[in-house]
All heavy atoms as atom14 arrays in JSON, in Angstrom:
{
  "sequence": "MNMNRVVVGDKWSMRILWLCAVGSDVGLWMVAVDRQAHNRSRVLAESFEGHGCCR",
  "atom14_mask": [
    [1, 1, 1, 1, 1, 1, 1, 1, 0, 0, 0, 0, 0, 0],
    [1, 1, 1, 1, 1, 1, 1, 1, 0, 0, 0, 0, 0, 0],
    [1, 1, 1, 1, 1, 1, 1, 1, 0, 0, 0, 0, 0, 0],
    [1, 1, 1, 1, 1, 1, 1, 1, 0, 0, 0, 0, 0, 0],
    [1, 1, 1, 1, 1, 1, 1, 1, 1, 1, 1, 0, 0, 0],
    [1, 1, 1, 1, 1, 1, 1, 0, 0, 0, 0, 0, 0, 0],
    [1, 1, 1, 1, 1, 1, 1, 0, 0, 0, 0, 0, 0, 0],
    [1, 1, 1, 1, 1, 1, 1, 0, 0, 0, 0, 0, 0, 0],
    [1, 1, 1, 1, 0, 0, 0, 0, 0, 0, 0, 0, 0, 0],
    [1, 1, 1, 1, 1, 1, 1, 1, 0, 0, 0, 0, 0, 0],
    [1, 1, 1, 1, 1, 1, 1, 1, 1, 0, 0, 0, 0, 0],
    [1, 1, 1, 1, 1, 1, 1, 1, 1, 1, 1, 1, 1, 1],
    [1, 1, 1, 1, 1, 1, 0, 0, 0, 0, 0, 0, 0, 0],
    [1, 1, 1, 1, 1, 1, 1, 1, 0, 0, 0, 0, 0, 0],
    [1, 1, 1, 1, 1, 1, 1, 1, 1, 1, 1, 0, 0, 0],
    [1, 1, 1, 1, 1, 1, 1, 1, 0, 0, 0, 0, 0, 0],
    [1, 1, 1, 1, 1, 1, 1, 1, 0, 0, 0, 0, 0, 0],
    [1, 1, 1, 1, 1, 1, 1, 1, 1, 1, 1, 1, 1, 1],
    [1, 1, 1, 1, 1, 1, 1, 1, 0, 0, 0, 0, 0, 0],
    [1, 1, 1, 1, 1, 1, 0, 0, 0, 0, 0, 0, 0, 0],
    [1, 1, 1, 1, 1, 0, 0, 0, 0, 0, 0, 0, 0, 0],
    [1, 1, 1, 1, 1, 1, 1, 0, 0, 0, 0, 0, 0, 0],
    [1, 1, 1, 1, 0, 0, 0, 0, 0, 0, 0, 0, 0, 0],
    [1, 1, 1, 1, 1, 1, 0, 0, 0, 0, 0, 0, 0, 0],
    [1, 1, 1, 1, 1, 1, 1, 1, 0, 0, 0, 0, 0, 0],
    [1, 1, 1, 1, 1, 1, 1, 0, 0, 0, 0, 0, 0, 0],
    [1, 1, 1, 1, 0, 0, 0, 0, 0, 0, 0, 0, 0, 0],
    [1, 1, 1, 1, 1, 1, 1, 1, 0, 0, 0, 0, 0, 0],
    [1, 1, 1, 1, 1, 1, 1, 1, 1, 1, 1, 1, 1, 1],
    [1, 1, 1, 1, 1, 1, 1, 1, 0, 0, 0, 0, 0, 0],
    [1, 1, 1, 1, 1, 1, 1, 0, 0, 0, 0, 0, 0, 0],
    [1, 1, 1, 1, 1, 0, 0, 0, 0, 0, 0, 0, 0, 0],
    [1, 1, 1, 1, 1, 1, 1, 0, 0, 0, 0, 0, 0, 0],
    [1, 1, 1, 1, 1, 1, 1, 1, 0, 0, 0, 0, 0, 0],
    [1, 1, 1, 1, 1, 1, 1, 1, 1, 1, 1, 0, 0, 0],
    [1, 1, 1, 1, 1, 1, 1, 1, 1, 0, 0, 0, 0, 0],
    [1, 1, 1, 1, 1, 0, 0, 0, 0, 0, 0, 0, 0, 0],
    [1, 1, 1, 1, 1, 1, 1, 1, 1, 1, 0, 0, 0, 0],
    [1, 1, 1, 1, 1, 1, 1, 1, 0, 0, 0, 0, 0, 0],
    [1, 1, 1, 1, 1, 1, 1, 1, 1, 1, 1, 0, 0, 0],
    [1, 1, 1, 1, 1, 1, 0, 0, 0, 0, 0, 0, 0, 0],
    [1, 1, 1, 1, 1, 1, 1, 1, 1, 1, 1, 0, 0, 0],
    [1, 1, 1, 1, 1, 1, 1, 0, 0, 0, 0, 0, 0, 0],
    [1, 1, 1, 1, 1, 1, 1, 1, 0, 0, 0, 0, 0, 0],
    [1, 1, 1, 1, 1, 0, 0, 0, 0, 0, 0, 0, 0, 0],
    [1, 1, 1, 1, 1, 1, 1, 1, 1, 0, 0, 0, 0, 0],
    [1, 1, 1, 1, 1, 1, 0, 0, 0, 0, 0, 0, 0, 0],
    [1, 1, 1, 1, 1, 1, 1, 1, 1, 1, 1, 0, 0, 0],
    [1, 1, 1, 1, 1, 1, 1, 1, 1, 0, 0, 0, 0, 0],
    [1, 1, 1, 1, 0, 0, 0, 0, 0, 0, 0, 0, 0, 0],
    [1, 1, 1, 1, 1, 1, 1, 1, 1, 1, 0, 0, 0, 0],
    [1, 1, 1, 1, 0, 0, 0, 0, 0, 0, 0, 0, 0, 0],
    [1, 1, 1, 1, 1, 1, 0, 0, 0, 0, 0, 0, 0, 0],
    [1, 1, 1, 1, 1, 1, 0, 0, 0, 0, 0, 0, 0, 0],
    [1, 1, 1, 1, 1, 1, 1, 1, 1, 1, 1, 0, 0, 0]
  ],
  "atom14_positions": [
    [[-213.92, -26.99, -45.33], [-214.96, -26.05, -44.97], [-216.0, -26.71, -44.07], [-216.41, -26.15, -43.08], [-215.63, -25.52, -46.23], [-216.61, -24.43, -45.94], [-216.97, -23.58, -47.48], [-218.4, -22.73, -47.02], [0.0, 0.0, 0.0], [0.0, 0.0, 0.0], [0.0, 0.0, 0.0], [0.0, 0.0, 0.0], [0.0, 0.0, 0.0], [0.0, 0.0, 0.0]],
    [[-216.4, -27.91, -44.41], [-217.36, -28.62, -43.58], [-216.74, -29.0, -42.24], [-217.41, -29.07, -41.23], [-217.85, -29.87, -44.33], [-219.09, -30.45, -43.69], [-219.68, -29.81, -42.83], [-219.46, -31.63, -44.12], [0.0, 0.0, 0.0], [0.0, 0.0, 0.0], [0.0, 0.0, 0.0], [0.0, 0.0, 0.0], [0.0, 0.0, 0.0], [0.0, 0.0, 0.0]],
    [[-215.43, -29.23, -42.23], [-214.74, -29.6, -41.0], [-214.8, -28.47, -39.97], [-214.92, -28.7, -38.78], [-213.28, -29.94, -41.32], [-212.58, -30.61, -40.2], [-213.34, -32.21, -39.88], [-212.26, -32.81, -38.64], [0.0, 0.0, 0.0], [0.0, 0.0, 0.0], [0.0, 0.0, 0.0], [0.0, 0.0, 0.0], [0.0, 0.0, 0.0], [0.0, 0.0, 0.0]],
    [[-214.73, -27.21, -40.4], [-214.8, -26.08, -39.49], [-216.16, -26.03, -38.78], [-216.25, -25.67, -37.61], [-214.56, -24.76, -40.22], [-213.1, -24.59, -40.59], [-212.22, -25.23, -40.01], [-212.84, -23.76, -41.59], [0.0, 0.0, 0.0], [0.0, 0.0, 0.0], [0.0, 0.0, 0.0], [0.0, 0.0, 0.0], [0.0, 0.0, 0.0], [0.0, 0.0, 0.0]],
    [[-217.21, -26.36, -39.47], [-218.53, -26.38, -38.84], [-218.6, -27.42, -37.73], [-219.17, -27.19, -36.69], [-219.61, -26.66, -39.88], [-219.91, -25.51, -40.78], [-221.08, -25.83, -41.65], [-221.31, -24.77, -42.62], [-222.23, -24.81, -43.54], [-223.01, -25.87, -43.65], [-222.38, -23.82, -44.37], [0.0, 0.0, 0.0], [0.0, 0.0, 0.0], [0.0, 0.0, 0.0]],
    [[-217.99, -28.56, -37.98], [-217.99, -29.62, -36.97], [-217.23, -29.16, -35.74], [-217.66, -29.37, -34.61], [-217.39, -30.92, -37.55], [-217.24, -31.97, -36.46], [-218.27, -31.44, -38.68], [0.0, 0.0, 0.0], [0.0, 0.0, 0.0], [0.0, 0.0, 0.0], [0.0, 0.0, 0.0], [0.0, 0.0, 0.0], [0.0, 0.0, 0.0], [0.0, 0.0, 0.0]],
    [[-216.08, -28.52, -35.95], [-215.26, -28.06, -34.82], [-216.03, -27.01, -34.03], [-216.08, -27.06, -32.81], [-213.91, -27.51, -35.31], [-213.17, -26.83, -34.18], [-213.07, -28.64, -35.91], [0.0, 0.0, 0.0], [0.0, 0.0, 0.0], [0.0, 0.0, 0.0], [0.0, 0.0, 0.0], [0.0, 0.0, 0.0], [0.0, 0.0, 0.0], [0.0, 0.0, 0.0]],
    [[-216.67, -26.06, -34.71], [-217.44, -25.04, -34.03], [-218.62, -25.68, -33.3], [-218.92, -25.34, -32.16], [-217.92, -23.95, -35.02], [-218.91, -23.01, -34.37], [-216.73, -23.17, -35.54], [0.0, 0.0, 0.0], [0.0, 0.0, 0.0], [0.0, 0.0, 0.0], [0.0, 0.0, 0.0], [0.0, 0.0, 0.0], [0.0, 0.0, 0.0], [0.0, 0.0, 0.0]],
    [[-219.27, -26.64, -33.94], [-220.37, -27.33, -33.29], [-219.92, -28.06, -32.05], [-220.6, -28.04, -31.02], [0.0, 0.0, 0.0], [0.0, 0.0, 0.0], [0.0, 0.0, 0.0], [0.0, 0.0, 0.0], [0.0, 0.0, 0.0], [0.0, 0.0, 0.0], [0.0, 0.0, 0.0], [0.0, 0.0, 0.0], [0.0, 0.0, 0.0], [0.0, 0.0, 0.0]],
    [[-218.77, -28.71, -32.11], [-218.23, -29.4, -30.94], [-217.9, -28.42, -29.83], [-218.12, -28.69, -28.66], [-216.97, -30.19, -31.31], [-217.27, -31.44, -32.09], [-218.45, -31.85, -32.09], [-216.35, -32.0, -32.7], [0.0, 0.0, 0.0], [0.0, 0.0, 0.0], [0.0, 0.0, 0.0], [0.0, 0.0, 0.0], [0.0, 0.0, 0.0], [0.0, 0.0, 0.0]],
    [[-217.4, -27.25, -30.22], [-217.04, -26.24, -29.22], [-218.29, -25.76, -28.49], [-218.31, -25.66, -27.26], [-216.33, -25.07, -29.91], [-215.76, -24.06, -28.93], [-214.77, -23.15, -29.63], [-215.45, -21.88, -30.07], [-214.51, -20.89, -30.6], [0.0, 0.0, 0.0], [0.0, 0.0, 0.0], [0.0, 0.0, 0.0], [0.0, 0.0, 0.0], [0.0, 0.0, 0.0]],
    [[-219.36, -25.5, -29.25], [-220.59, -25.03, -28.62], [-221.27, -26.12, -27.8], [-221.81, -25.87, -26.73], [-221.56, -24.46, -29.66], [-221.2, -23.05, -30.01], [-220.59, -22.62, -31.13], [-221.39, -21.9, -29.2], [-220.4, -21.26, -31.08], [-220.88, -20.8, -29.9], [-221.94, -21.7, -27.93], [-220.9, -19.51, -29.39], [-221.96, -20.41, -27.42], [-221.45, -19.33, -28.14]],
    [[-221.22, -27.35, -28.29], [-221.82, -28.44, -27.52], [-221.05, -28.65, -26.22], [-221.65, -28.96, -25.19], [-221.88, -29.73, -28.34], [-220.58, -30.19, -28.64], [0.0, 0.0, 0.0], [0.0, 0.0, 0.0], [0.0, 0.0, 0.0], [0.0, 0.0, 0.0], [0.0, 0.0, 0.0], [0.0, 0.0, 0.0], [0.0, 0.0, 0.0], [0.0, 0.0, 0.0]],
    [[-219.74, -28.47, -26.26], [-218.95, -28.59, -25.04], [-219.29, -27.46, -24.06], [-219.4, -27.69, -22.85], [-217.45, -28.56, -25.37], [-216.57, -28.84, -24.18], [-216.82, -30.48, -23.48], [-215.96, -31.47, -24.66], [0.0, 0.0, 0.0], [0.0, 0.0, 0.0], [0.0, 0.0, 0.0], [0.0, 0.0, 0.0], [0.0, 0.0, 0.0], [0.0, 0.0, 0.0]],
    [[-219.51, -26.26, -24.57], [-219.9, -25.15, -23.7], [-221.26, -25.4, -23.07], [-221.47, -25.15, -21.88], [-219.95, -23.84, -24.49], [-218.6, -23.31, -24.86], [-218.72, -22.03, -25.64], [-217.41, -21.54, -26.02], [-217.21, -20.48, -26.79], [-218.24, -19.8, -27.26], [-215.99, -20.07, -27.06], [0.0, 0.0, 0.0], [0.0, 0.0, 0.0], [0.0, 0.0, 0.0]],
    [[-222.19, -25.93, -23.87], [-223.53, -26.23, -23.34], [-223.43, -27.33, -22.28], [-224.07, -27.26, -21.24], [-224.48, -26.62, -24.48], [-224.77, -25.4, -25.36], [-225.76, -27.22, -23.95], [-225.48, -25.71, -26.65], [0.0, 0.0, 0.0], [0.0, 0.0, 0.0], [0.0, 0.0, 0.0], [0.0, 0.0, 0.0], [0.0, 0.0, 0.0], [0.0, 0.0, 0.0]],
    [[-222.59, -28.33, -22.54], [-222.4, -29.41, -21.57], [-221.84, -28.87, -20.26], [-222.31, -29.23, -19.17], [-221.46, -30.46, -22.17], [-221.24, -31.71, -21.35], [-222.55, -32.49, -21.24], [-220.17, -32.58, -21.99], [0.0, 0.0, 0.0], [0.0, 0.0, 0.0], [0.0, 0.0, 0.0], [0.0, 0.0, 0.0], [0.0, 0.0, 0.0], [0.0, 0.0, 0.0]],
    [[-220.84, -28.0, -20.34], [-220.27, -27.41, -19.14], [-221.3, -26.54, -18.42], [-221.37, -26.52, -17.18], [-219.04, -26.57, -19.48], [-217.78, -27.4, -19.5], [-217.09, -27.77, -20.59], [-217.12, -27.96, -18.38], [-216.02, -28.54, -20.23], [-216.0, -28.67, -18.87], [-217.33, -27.94, -17.0], [-215.11, -29.35, -18.03], [-216.45, -28.62, -16.17], [-215.36, -29.31, -16.69]],
    [[-222.1, -25.81, -19.17], [-223.14, -24.97, -18.56], [-224.15, -25.82, -17.8], [-224.53, -25.49, -16.68], [-223.83, -24.15, -19.64], [-224.86, -23.13, -19.17], [-224.19, -22.06, -18.33], [-225.56, -22.5, -20.36], [0.0, 0.0, 0.0], [0.0, 0.0, 0.0], [0.0, 0.0, 0.0], [0.0, 0.0, 0.0], [0.0, 0.0, 0.0], [0.0, 0.0, 0.0]],
    [[-224.54, -26.94, -18.38], [-225.46, -27.86, -17.7], [-224.82, -28.44, -16.44], [-225.48, -28.57, -15.4], [-225.89, -28.98, -18.63], [-226.97, -28.43, -19.96], [0.0, 0.0, 0.0], [0.0, 0.0, 0.0], [0.0, 0.0, 0.0], [0.0, 0.0, 0.0], [0.0, 0.0, 0.0], [0.0, 0.0, 0.0], [0.0, 0.0, 0.0], [0.0, 0.0, 0.0]],
    [[-223.55, -28.79, -16.53], [-222.86, -29.36, -15.38], [-222.77, -28.33, -14.25], [-223.02, -28.65, -13.09], [-221.46, -29.83, -15.78], [0.0, 0.0, 0.0], [0.0, 0.0, 0.0], [0.0, 0.0, 0.0], [0.0, 0.0, 0.0], [0.0, 0.0, 0.0], [0.0, 0.0, 0.0], [0.0, 0.0, 0.0], [0.0, 0.0, 0.0], [0.0, 0.0, 0.0]],
    [[-222.42, -27.1, -14.58], [-222.32, -26.05, -13.56], [-223.7, -25.75, -12.97], [-223.85, -25.6, -11.76], [-221.67, -24.78, -14.16], [-221.79, -23.61, -13.21], [-220.22, -25.05, -14.49], [0.0, 0.0, 0.0], [0.0, 0.0, 0.0], [0.0, 0.0, 0.0], [0.0, 0.0, 0.0], [0.0, 0.0, 0.0], [0.0, 0.0, 0.0], [0.0, 0.0, 0.0]],
    [[-224.71, -25.7, -13.82], [-226.07, -25.47, -13.33], [-226.52, -26.57, -12.4], [-227.17, -26.32, -11.38], [0.0, 0.0, 0.0], [0.0, 0.0, 0.0], [0.0, 0.0, 0.0], [0.0, 0.0, 0.0], [0.0, 0.0, 0.0], [0.0, 0.0, 0.0], [0.0, 0.0, 0.0], [0.0, 0.0, 0.0], [0.0, 0.0, 0.0], [0.0, 0.0, 0.0]],
    [[-226.18, -27.8, -12.71], [-226.53, -28.92, -11.84], [-225.81, -28.81, -10.51], [-226.41, -29.05, -9.45], [-226.16, -30.23, -12.53], [-226.44, -31.31, -11.71], [0.0, 0.0, 0.0], [0.0, 0.0, 0.0], [0.0, 0.0, 0.0], [0.0, 0.0, 0.0], [0.0, 0.0, 0.0], [0.0, 0.0, 0.0], [0.0, 0.0, 0.0], [0.0, 0.0, 0.0]],
    [[-224.55, -28.43, -10.53], [-223.79, -28.25, -9.29], [-224.4, -27.16, -8.43], [-224.51, -27.3, -7.21], [-222.33, -27.92, -9.58], [-221.56, -29.13, -10.08], [-222.06, -30.26, -9.89], [-220.47, -28.94, -10.64], [0.0, 0.0, 0.0], [0.0, 0.0, 0.0], [0.0, 0.0, 0.0], [0.0, 0.0, 0.0], [0.0, 0.0, 0.0], [0.0, 0.0, 0.0]],
    [[-224.79, -26.06, -9.06], [-225.4, -24.96, -8.31], [-226.72, -25.42, -7.68], [-227.01, -25.12, -6.52], [-225.61, -23.73, -9.23], [-226.49, -22.68, -8.56], [-224.26, -23.13, -9.6], [0.0, 0.0, 0.0], [0.0, 0.0, 0.0], [0.0, 0.0, 0.0], [0.0, 0.0, 0.0], [0.0, 0.0, 0.0], [0.0, 0.0, 0.0], [0.0, 0.0, 0.0]],
    [[-227.51, -26.16, -8.43], [-228.77, -26.66, -7.89], [-228.56, -27.58, -6.7], [-229.25, -27.47, -5.69], [0.0, 0.0, 0.0], [0.0, 0.0, 0.0], [0.0, 0.0, 0.0], [0.0, 0.0, 0.0], [0.0, 0.0, 0.0], [0.0, 0.0, 0.0], [0.0, 0.0, 0.0], [0.0, 0.0, 0.0], [0.0, 0.0, 0.0], [0.0, 0.0, 0.0]],
    [[-227.6, -28.5, -6.81], [-227.31, -29.39, -5.69], [-226.79, -28.62, -4.48], [-227.13, -28.93, -3.34], [-226.27, -30.44, -6.11], [-226.78, -31.5, -7.08], [-225.63, -32.39, -7.55], [-227.85, -32.36, -6.42], [0.0, 0.0, 0.0], [0.0, 0.0, 0.0], [0.0, 0.0, 0.0], [0.0, 0.0, 0.0], [0.0, 0.0, 0.0], [0.0, 0.0, 0.0]],
    [[-225.97, -27.6, -4.72], [-225.46, -26.79, -3.62], [-226.6, -26.05, -2.92], [-226.64, -25.98, -1.69], [-224.44, -25.79, -4.16], [-223.91, -24.85, -3.13], [-222.99, -25.11, -2.17], [-224.33, -23.49, -2.95], [-222.79, -24.0, -1.41], [-223.59, -22.98, -1.85], [-225.23, -22.66, -3.59], [-223.75, -21.68, -1.4], [-225.37, -21.37, -3.14], [-224.64, -20.89, -2.06]],
    [[-227.55, -25.53, -3.7], [-228.68, -24.82, -3.09], [-229.54, -25.77, -2.26], [-230.0, -25.39, -1.17], [-229.53, -24.15, -4.18], [-228.83, -22.98, -4.83], [-229.74, -22.3, -6.22], [-231.14, -21.6, -5.42], [0.0, 0.0, 0.0], [0.0, 0.0, 0.0], [0.0, 0.0, 0.0], [0.0, 0.0, 0.0], [0.0, 0.0, 0.0], [0.0, 0.0, 0.0]],
    [[-229.75, -26.98, -2.73], [-230.5, -27.97, -1.95], [-229.76, -28.29, -0.65], [-230.37, -28.37, 0.42], [-230.72, -29.25, -2.78], [-231.24, -30.38, -1.92], [-231.7, -28.97, -3.91], [0.0, 0.0, 0.0], [0.0, 0.0, 0.0], [0.0, 0.0, 0.0], [0.0, 0.0, 0.0], [0.0, 0.0, 0.0], [0.0, 0.0, 0.0], [0.0, 0.0, 0.0]],
    [[-228.45, -28.45, -0.72], [-227.67, -28.75, 0.48], [-227.74, -27.61, 1.49], [-227.9, -27.84, 2.69], [-226.21, -29.03, 0.1], [0.0, 0.0, 0.0], [0.0, 0.0, 0.0], [0.0, 0.0, 0.0], [0.0, 0.0, 0.0], [0.0, 0.0, 0.0], [0.0, 0.0, 0.0], [0.0, 0.0, 0.0], [0.0, 0.0, 0.0], [0.0, 0.0, 0.0]],
    [[-227.64, -26.38, 1.02], [-227.73, -25.23, 1.92], [-229.11, -25.15, 2.55], [-229.24, -24.89, 3.75], [-227.39, -23.93, 1.15], [-227.76, -22.7, 1.96], [-225.92, -23.9, 0.8], [0.0, 0.0, 0.0], [0.0, 0.0, 0.0], [0.0, 0.0, 0.0], [0.0, 0.0, 0.0], [0.0, 0.0, 0.0], [0.0, 0.0, 0.0], [0.0, 0.0, 0.0]],
    [[-230.15, -25.41, 1.78], [-231.51, -25.38, 2.3], [-231.72, -26.45, 3.36], [-232.29, -26.19, 4.43], [-232.51, -25.57, 1.15], [-233.94, -25.37, 1.59], [-234.21, -24.34, 2.25], [-234.77, -26.24, 1.29], [0.0, 0.0, 0.0], [0.0, 0.0, 0.0], [0.0, 0.0, 0.0], [0.0, 0.0, 0.0], [0.0, 0.0, 0.0], [0.0, 0.0, 0.0]],
    [[-231.25, -27.66, 3.1], [-231.38, -28.74, 4.08], [-230.61, -28.42, 5.35], [-231.07, -28.7, 6.45], [-230.88, -30.06, 3.5], [-231.83, -30.64, 2.5], [-231.36, -31.99, 2.04], [-232.27, -32.54, 1.04], [-232.04, -33.63, 0.36], [-230.93, -34.3, 0.56], [-232.91, -34.06, -0.52], [0.0, 0.0, 0.0], [0.0, 0.0, 0.0], [0.0, 0.0, 0.0]],
    [[-229.42, -27.85, 5.2], [-228.62, -27.5, 6.36], [-229.34, -26.45, 7.21], [-229.35, -26.54, 8.44], [-227.25, -26.98, 5.91], [-226.28, -26.75, 7.03], [-224.93, -26.29, 6.51], [-224.81, -25.84, 5.38], [-223.91, -26.4, 7.34], [0.0, 0.0, 0.0], [0.0, 0.0, 0.0], [0.0, 0.0, 0.0], [0.0, 0.0, 0.0], [0.0, 0.0, 0.0]],
    [[-229.96, -25.48, 6.57], [-230.69, -24.44, 7.3], [-231.9, -25.06, 8.03], [-232.17, -24.71, 9.19], [-231.14, -23.35, 6.34], [0.0, 0.0, 0.0], [0.0, 0.0, 0.0], [0.0, 0.0, 0.0], [0.0, 0.0, 0.0], [0.0, 0.0, 0.0], [0.0, 0.0, 0.0], [0.0, 0.0, 0.0], [0.0, 0.0, 0.0], [0.0, 0.0, 0.0]],
    [[-232.62, -25.96, 7.37], [-233.76, -26.61, 8.02], [-233.31, -27.45, 9.2], [-233.95, -27.43, 10.26], [-234.52, -27.48, 7.01], [-235.42, -26.7, 6.12], [-236.6, -26.15, 6.56], [-235.32, -26.38, 4.81], [-237.18, -25.52, 5.55], [-236.42, -25.64, 4.48], [0.0, 0.0, 0.0], [0.0, 0.0, 0.0], [0.0, 0.0, 0.0], [0.0, 0.0, 0.0]],
    [[-232.21, -28.19, 9.02], [-231.71, -29.01, 10.13], [-231.27, -28.15, 11.3], [-231.52, -28.48, 12.46], [-230.54, -29.88, 9.65], [-230.99, -31.02, 8.77], [-232.17, -31.4, 8.79], [-230.08, -31.56, 7.99], [0.0, 0.0, 0.0], [0.0, 0.0, 0.0], [0.0, 0.0, 0.0], [0.0, 0.0, 0.0], [0.0, 0.0, 0.0], [0.0, 0.0, 0.0]],
    [[-230.63, -27.03, 11.0], [-230.17, -26.15, 12.07], [-231.35, -25.57, 12.85], [-231.34, -25.54, 14.08], [-229.32, -25.02, 11.49], [-228.68, -24.14, 12.55], [-227.79, -23.08, 11.93], [-226.68, -23.68, 11.21], [-226.26, -23.26, 10.02], [-226.86, -22.27, 9.42], [-225.25, -23.84, 9.44], [0.0, 0.0, 0.0], [0.0, 0.0, 0.0], [0.0, 0.0, 0.0]],
    [[-232.38, -25.13, 12.13], [-233.54, -24.57, 12.83], [-234.27, -25.65, 13.62], [-234.78, -25.4, 14.71], [-234.49, -23.9, 11.83], [-235.01, -24.84, 10.93], [0.0, 0.0, 0.0], [0.0, 0.0, 0.0], [0.0, 0.0, 0.0], [0.0, 0.0, 0.0], [0.0, 0.0, 0.0], [0.0, 0.0, 0.0], [0.0, 0.0, 0.0], [0.0, 0.0, 0.0]],
    [[-234.31, -26.88, 13.1], [-234.96, -27.97, 13.83], [-234.19, -28.31, 15.1], [-234.78, -28.51, 16.16], [-235.05, -29.21, 12.94], [-235.88, -30.32, 13.57], [-235.78, -31.56, 12.76], [-234.36, -31.88, 12.62], [-233.88, -33.01, 12.15], [-234.71, -33.92, 11.71], [-232.6, -33.22, 12.06], [0.0, 0.0, 0.0], [0.0, 0.0, 0.0], [0.0, 0.0, 0.0]],
    [[-232.86, -28.33, 15.01], [-232.04, -28.62, 16.19], [-232.22, -27.53, 17.23], [-232.34, -27.81, 18.43], [-230.55, -28.77, 15.79], [-229.66, -28.76, 17.0], [-230.36, -30.05, 14.99], [0.0, 0.0, 0.0], [0.0, 0.0, 0.0], [0.0, 0.0, 0.0], [0.0, 0.0, 0.0], [0.0, 0.0, 0.0], [0.0, 0.0, 0.0], [0.0, 0.0, 0.0]],
    [[-232.27, -26.28, 16.79], [-232.49, -25.18, 17.74], [-233.86, -25.3, 18.4], [-233.99, -25.11, 19.62], [-232.36, -23.83, 17.03], [-230.94, -23.36, 16.75], [-230.97, -22.11, 15.89], [-230.19, -23.11, 18.03], [0.0, 0.0, 0.0], [0.0, 0.0, 0.0], [0.0, 0.0, 0.0], [0.0, 0.0, 0.0], [0.0, 0.0, 0.0], [0.0, 0.0, 0.0]],
    [[-234.88, -25.63, 17.63], [-236.23, -25.78, 18.2], [-236.27, -26.94, 19.18], [-236.87, -26.82, 20.25], [-237.23, -26.01, 17.07], [0.0, 0.0, 0.0], [0.0, 0.0, 0.0], [0.0, 0.0, 0.0], [0.0, 0.0, 0.0], [0.0, 0.0, 0.0], [0.0, 0.0, 0.0], [0.0, 0.0, 0.0], [0.0, 0.0, 0.0], [0.0, 0.0, 0.0]],
    [[-235.61, -28.03, 18.86], [-235.59, -29.17, 19.78], [-234.83, -28.83, 21.05], [-235.21, -29.26, 22.13], [-234.97, -30.39, 19.1], [-235.86, -31.01, 18.06], [-235.19, -32.15, 17.32], [-233.99, -32.41, 17.58], [-235.86, -32.77, 16.47], [0.0, 0.0, 0.0], [0.0, 0.0, 0.0], [0.0, 0.0, 0.0], [0.0, 0.0, 0.0], [0.0, 0.0, 0.0]],
    [[-233.76, -28.06, 20.94], [-233.0, -27.71, 22.15], [-233.81, -26.77, 23.04], [-233.75, -26.86, 24.26], [-231.66, -27.07, 21.77], [-231.85, -25.8, 21.2], [0.0, 0.0, 0.0], [0.0, 0.0, 0.0], [0.0, 0.0, 0.0], [0.0, 0.0, 0.0], [0.0, 0.0, 0.0], [0.0, 0.0, 0.0], [0.0, 0.0, 0.0], [0.0, 0.0, 0.0]],
    [[-234.62, -25.89, 22.44], [-235.47, -25.02, 23.25], [-236.58, -25.83, 23.92], [-236.92, -25.58, 25.07], [-236.09, -23.91, 22.41], [-235.12, -22.8, 22.07], [-235.08, -22.26, 20.8], [-234.25, -22.31, 23.02], [-234.19, -21.25, 20.48], [-233.36, -21.3, 22.72], [-233.32, -20.77, 21.45], [0.0, 0.0, 0.0], [0.0, 0.0, 0.0], [0.0, 0.0, 0.0]],
    [[-237.13, -26.81, 23.21], [-238.16, -27.65, 23.79], [-237.62, -28.45, 24.96], [-238.28, -28.67, 25.96], [-238.73, -28.62, 22.74], [-239.65, -27.94, 21.75], [-240.12, -28.91, 20.67], [-239.81, -30.12, 20.77], [-240.81, -28.46, 19.75], [0.0, 0.0, 0.0], [0.0, 0.0, 0.0], [0.0, 0.0, 0.0], [0.0, 0.0, 0.0], [0.0, 0.0, 0.0]],
    [[-236.38, -28.89, 24.87], [-235.75, -29.66, 25.93], [-235.57, -28.88, 27.2], [-235.65, -29.42, 28.32], [0.0, 0.0, 0.0], [0.0, 0.0, 0.0], [0.0, 0.0, 0.0], [0.0, 0.0, 0.0], [0.0, 0.0, 0.0], [0.0, 0.0, 0.0], [0.0, 0.0, 0.0], [0.0, 0.0, 0.0], [0.0, 0.0, 0.0], [0.0, 0.0, 0.0]],
    [[-235.4, -27.56, 27.09], [-235.22, -26.71, 28.27], [-236.55, -26.22, 28.8], [-236.6, -25.63, 29.89], [-234.32, -25.52, 27.95], [-232.91, -25.93, 27.62], [-232.15, -26.7, 28.44], [-232.14, -25.67, 26.54], [-230.97, -26.9, 27.89], [-230.94, -26.29, 26.73], [0.0, 0.0, 0.0], [0.0, 0.0, 0.0], [0.0, 0.0, 0.0], [0.0, 0.0, 0.0]],
    [[-237.62, -26.4, 28.07], [-238.94, -26.0, 28.53], [-239.19, -24.52, 28.51], [-240.04, -24.02, 29.24], [0.0, 0.0, 0.0], [0.0, 0.0, 0.0], [0.0, 0.0, 0.0], [0.0, 0.0, 0.0], [0.0, 0.0, 0.0], [0.0, 0.0, 0.0], [0.0, 0.0, 0.0], [0.0, 0.0, 0.0], [0.0, 0.0, 0.0], [0.0, 0.0, 0.0]],
    [[-238.51, -23.78, 27.67], [-238.7, -22.34, 27.66], [-239.8, -21.89, 26.66], [-240.25, -20.77, 26.74], [-237.39, -21.62, 27.34], [-236.87, -21.83, 25.65], [0.0, 0.0, 0.0], [0.0, 0.0, 0.0], [0.0, 0.0, 0.0], [0.0, 0.0, 0.0], [0.0, 0.0, 0.0], [0.0, 0.0, 0.0], [0.0, 0.0, 0.0], [0.0, 0.0, 0.0]],
    [[-240.18, -22.75, 25.74], [-241.14, -22.34, 24.7], [-242.38, -23.22, 24.76], [-242.58, -24.07, 23.91], [-240.49, -22.42, 23.33], [-239.07, -21.36, 23.16], [0.0, 0.0, 0.0], [0.0, 0.0, 0.0], [0.0, 0.0, 0.0], [0.0, 0.0, 0.0], [0.0, 0.0, 0.0], [0.0, 0.0, 0.0], [0.0, 0.0, 0.0], [0.0, 0.0, 0.0]],
    [[-243.21, -23.04, 25.74], [-244.41, -23.89, 25.84], [-245.64, -23.15, 25.51], [-245.92, -22.09, 25.61], [-244.54, -24.45, 27.24], [-243.44, -25.44, 27.51], [-243.66, -26.1, 28.83], [-242.54, -27.01, 29.02], [-242.46, -27.83, 30.03], [-243.39, -27.88, 30.92], [-241.44, -28.59, 30.15], [0.0, 0.0, 0.0], [0.0, 0.0, 0.0], [0.0, 0.0, 0.0]]
  ]
}
């Protein structure tokens, strides 16, 4: 009887661990997308400055 509690506890702890891992991956992905968007807008701004169209 006590063994079943341990198994259920392990199952839930594994689910929580996976949830944390997936949440961490999503957070890192969002940071990467944000940085990519900032870099893209910076490159576009620099290319416009190089042509002298936005003074």
